[in-house]
DOVO-11556 format. One record per residue (C-alpha): residue in one letter; z, y, x. Coordinates in steps of 0.05 Angstrom, whole numbers, padded with zeros to 5 digits, always signed. Layout:
! residues N
AZYX/...
END
This chain:
! residues 391
M+02598+01967+01667/R+02607+02030+01661/I+02594+02052+01735/V+02533+02017+01720/K+02514+02060+01666/R+02535+02121+01698/L+02496+02104+01754/L+02435+02098+01714/V+02443+02164+01679/V+02449+02198+01741/I+02378+02156+01770/L+02347+02178+01698/V+02376+02255+01711/L+02347+02256+01787/V+02278+02231+01756/A+02279+02280+01706/V+02298+02337+01760/G+02239+02305+01802/L+02189+02303+01752/I+02202+02381+01728/G+02202+02406+01799/F+02139+02370+01810/F+02097+02400+01748/A+02126+02465+01752/F+02116+02473+01830/A+02062+02419+01856/P+02002+02450+01825/A+02012+02520+01848/Y+02023+02502+01922/V+01961+02454+01915/E+01922+02517+01889/K+01964+02566+01937/S+01932+02523+01993/R+01866+02509+01968/N+01842+02584+01949/A+01878+02618+02007/V+01851+02689+02023/V+01859+02707+02106/P+01909+02757+02126/H+01870+02820+02141/D+01888+02900+02147/P+01849+02931+02095/Y+01773+02940+02098/P+01752+03008+02116/V+01709+03033+02065/S+01671+03100+02066/D+01664+03154+02011/A+01593+03137+02008/A+01600+03072+02006/R+01658+03078+01953/A+01613+03129+01907/L+01559+03075+01914/H+01596+03014+01889/D+01621+03053+01828/R+01551+03062+01808/L+01532+02984+01819/V+01519+02934+01763/I+01561+02877+01793/G+01554+02800+01782/D+01580+02735+01811/L+01547+02674+01806/H+01592+02619+01819/A+01675+02621+01812/D+01726+02564+01796/P+01787+02594+01771/L+01793+02561+01708/L+01810+02494+01741/W+01877+02516+01761/N+01933+02535+01717/R+01936+02617+01737/D+01934+02661+01678/L+01870+02702+01687/S+01893+02756+01645/Q+01942+02777+01693/R+01937+02803+01769/S+01959+02747+01806/D+01979+02751+01885/Y+01942+02692+01897/G+01880+02658+01890/Q+01817+02702+01900/V+01794+02716+01812/D+01829+02741+01755/I+01812+02796+01705/P+01849+02850+01736/R+01823+02844+01806/L+01754+02835+01774/L+01763+02904+01743/E+01791+02932+01808/G+01722+02904+01843/N+01677+02934+01793/V+01652+02873+01776/A+01609+02870+01707/V+01593+02796+01699/Q+01628+02731+01725/V+01605+02672+01720/F+01671+02621+01702/T+01643+02551+01723/A+01684+02480+01696/V+01699+02436+01750/T+01706+02364+01723/K+01706+02313+01772/S+01721+02318+01846/P+01721+02259+01890/A+01768+02242+01945/G+01748+02256+02010/Q+01698+02299+01992/N+01654+02322+02041/Y+01587+02357+02056/E+01557+02288+02086/E+01562+02232+02032/N+01607+02217+01968/S+01614+02160+01925/A+01614+02166+01850/E+01666+02112+01852/A+01714+02145+01892/F+01782+02168+01864/D+01770+02233+01820/N+01816+02291+01843/V+01811+02325+01778/T+01843+02271+01742/A+01905+02282+01782/L+01904+02354+01772/A+01894+02347+01701/I+01957+02309+01694/G+01990+02354+01745/Q+01987+02415+01707/L+01993+02385+01641/W+01931+02396+01610/P+01919+02361+01543/P+01914+02295+01542/R+01845+02287+01515/T+01827+02315+01577/W+01857+02260+01625/N+01802+02213+01617/S+01741+02257+01592/L+01696+02297+01636/L+01668+02329+01569/E+01736+02346+01542/R+01757+02379+01608/A+01692+02420+01606/L+01708+02442+01529/Y+01783+02456+01554/Q+01763+02503+01604/A+01718+02538+01552/E+01782+02542+01508/K+01823+02569+01566/L+01769+02622+01579/E+01776+02646+01501/A+01850+02653+01508/V+01836+02696+01571/E+01787+02733+01519/A+01841+02740+01461/A+01890+02768+01505/L+01852+02824+01540/P+01803+02843+01475/D+01781+02912+01508/Q+01775+02886+01580/F+01743+02820+01574/R+01697+02785+01532/I+01653+02726+01533/I+01576+02731+01545/R+01538+02682+01503/T+01470+02714+01487/R+01428+02765+01507/A+01454+02815+01460/D+01521+02804+01490/L+01503+02821+01554/D+01464+02887+01533/S+01524+02909+01493/L+01569+02895+01555/L+01524+02935+01598/A+01517+02989+01547/D+01595+02997+01542/R+01607+02995+01614/A+01546+03049+01628/A+01591+03097+01575/G+01645+03092+01613/R+01687+03029+01591/Q+01722+02989+01635/V+01704+02918+01614/V+01688+02848+01648/G+01634+02798+01621/G+01652+02726+01630/I+01592+02673+01624/L+01613+02601+01621/G+01584+02546+01660/I+01591+02474+01685/E+01588+02450+01755/G+01555+02385+01749/A+01524+02353+01684/H+01568+02293+01681/P+01608+02318+01621/L+01555+02303+01578/E+01576+02233+01594/G+01511+02202+01591/D+01494+02230+01518/I+01451+02283+01512/A+01477+02300+01444/N+01542+02334+01486/L+01498+02385+01508/D+01504+02415+01438/K+01575+02414+01443/L+01575+02450+01508/E+01528+02501+01488/A+01570+02507+01418/A+01636+02519+01467/G+01599+02571+01509/H+01571+02540+01570/R+01510+02571+01589/V+01498+02545+01660/I+01483+02478+01668/A+01488+02459+01740/L+01456+02381+01746/Q+01504+02348+01804/H+01569+02368+01840/F+01585+02331+01903/F+01569+02252+01877/D+01503+02229+01851/N+01511+02223+01776/A+01467+02205+01714/L+01422+02257+01722/G+01407+02244+01789/G+01424+02254+01860/S+01472+02300+01888/L+01466+02342+01958/H+01529+02302+01981/G+01503+02237+01949/K+01466+02177+01976/G+01403+02172+01989/N+01371+02240+01969/Q+01360+02209+01895/G+01313+02247+01848/L+01316+02257+01771/T+01337+02201+01725/D+01290+02198+01657/F+01360+02223+01632/G+01362+02279+01683/R+01294+02296+01667/A+01307+02296+01586/V+01368+02342+01608/V+01322+02392+01647/E+01279+02392+01584/Q+01327+02408+01541/V+01358+02460+01582/A+01294+02495+01593/Q+01277+02500+01516/R+01345+02535+01501/G+01383+02594+01518/L+01405+02559+01584/V+01401+02569+01659/L+01389+02515+01707/D+01428+02518+01772/L+01412+02470+01831/A+01472+02484+01870/H+01496+02412+01894/S+01431+02379+01874/S+01385+02336+01922/P+01325+02365+01951/A+01299+02312+01917/V+01326+02329+01850/A+01305+02406+01863/R+01232+02387+01870/D+01230+02349+01813/V+01257+02401+01771/L+01207+02449+01798/E+01151+02398+01783/I+01172+02393+01700/T+01193+02467+01692/D+01166+02537+01693/I+01238+02578+01680/P+01276+02625+01733/L+01318+02581+01769/I+01384+02584+01807/V+01427+02559+01859/S+01489+02599+01840/H+01531+02594+01911/S+01499+02575+01977/G+01471+02606+02041/V+01398+02591+02072/T+01380+02546+02135/A+01345+02603+02170/H+01416+02638+02178/C+01441+02579+02205/E+01439+02498+02204/T+01492+02461+02149/P+01481+02405+02109/R+01507+02446+02052/N+01443+02488+02048/F+01369+02468+02028/P+01313+02471+02069/D+01278+02534+02078/D+01216+02515+02047/L+01250+02487+01983/M+01293+02552+01980/R+01227+02592+01975/E+01200+02548+01923/I+01258+02560+01877/A+01256+02635+01891/A+01182+02630+01874/T+01204+02618+01805/G+01231+02685+01790/G+01299+02655+01807/V+01360+02672+01852/I+01401+02646+01904/G+01471+02665+01907/M+01499+02677+01974/G+01572+02650+01991/Y+01628+02676+02015/W+01663+02616+02057/D+01654+02582+02125/E+01609+02522+02118/V+01550+02570+02087/T+01566+02630+02136/C+01575+02585+02198/G+01637+02620+02222/D+01636+02689+02198/F+01659+02693+02128/T+01687+02764+02136/P+01641+02821+02095/A+01611+02832+02156/G+01592+02760+02163/V+01564+02751+02092/A+01527+02810+02095/R+01492+02788+02158/M+01469+02720+02121/T+01452+02762+02059/R+01403+02807+02110/T+01374+02733+02134/A+01365+02715+02058/I+01324+02780+02032/D+01283+02765+02100/L+01269+02694+02076/L+01262+02697+02002/G+01255+02777+01988/E+01296+02824+01964/D+01285+02803+01888/H+01312+02730+01898/V+01382+02746+01931/A+01449+02755+01896/L+01522+02735+01900/G+01553+02671+01895/S+01619+02675+01924/D+01652+02605+01900/F+01722+02641+01900/D+01771+02590+01872/G+01730+02535+01893/S+01780+02508+01936/V+01757+02548+01994/T+01784+02602+02041/T+01762+02670+02040/A+01759+02733+02082/F+01768+02778+02011/D+01786+02768+01944/T+01747+02801+01883/S+01787+02864+01884/E+01751+02883+01954/L+01683+02878+01939/A+01674+02954+01962/A+01677+02926+02029/L+01617+02881+02015/T+01575+02947+01997/Q+01598+02977+02058/A+01584+02919+02096/F+01510+02920+02070/L+01498+02994+02086/D+01523+02970+02157/E+01471+02916+02158/G+01418+02972+02143/L+01406+02952+02075/S+01379+03006+02017/E+01415+03025+01966/D+01360+02995+01920/Q+01367+02931+01963/I+01440+02925+01950/A+01437+02945+01878/K+01387+02888+01871/V+01432+02834+01910/M+01498+02858+01877/G+01479+02848+01812/G+01408+02875+01788/N+01383+02800+01808/M+01430+02762+01768/I+01421+02802+01708/R+01348+02803+01707/V+01347+02726+01711/L+01412+02727+01654/R+01356+02772+01606/A+01303+02728+01615/R+01339+02657+01601/L+01396+02682+01549/K+01370+02688+01476/
END
């Protein structure tokens, strides 16, 4: 009997050690494999490019570091975004998007909303609060809390932007020489509403200001670009779009189906964004909208954020490759409607992280963009849309 008891104790200890090891190391291992920066020599940046870069107001419409358990107040040696690296890259405004659901087998062609949800496993594995384990709304609220903790840890270097006055104050402080970054919260797909439009109040109160309608699957609002059958807006989706348009919120069509995008264009008159994408004129890929639809979105006064990963650049996601895609987007949409939308830390491999953005300024110069065009793409166009929408 004593031998059995001892054996049970040994088994329980081994199980406990295994669980501790899993929760301590597995989440970081997963993140390192999902958000890699390819090894590279330092990108050459001329004195002229560096001087220009230091004068720019830089903004990025989309990054997902809140999905992971890194401390964003500290500089990390993996992943692609944190506050110290944003400061090194001279970024003024970064949109931090809450990812709340991701289907197993995720792909750009077709996904089922009923597929196993990877974020559930990640939330449990990263020891998020139990309230987040079965609630998409709570996951979005928790990620807002995580960004608030970063603000509390770095009050002189980071602040959350909720209003136009907040934005103007940040830009004035930066113009006066203060090294500070502004963060704007958003949701990647409006499934955290959980079918109840009243939950938009909770998301807005938590600080979320950029509202994407879909992610990689169809939801209660309508069809995804990667869902089934190019479905348009549902009645619930129309009600949400109308509410977003009435409030001081930014409407994001990234990952929405073309049918949803066209429905939104019919019922709104606000500047729209596609936060992280590419353009079909640069290369054919199921990740991007058709060129004619991109032109219609740009015509609202909105912007299209250029992504930094393989599937939108179609192979060359170095600074030079992103610059070539951006040049094509300017030719297609006009210089007032192109912005940055990295998708950093969004389970994508990139060729540079946010601390290396001066290399992108150099690549834009090498591609023949003027300093005025670079200033617009790097942040000016994004800031214009934020000023138009935030209240």
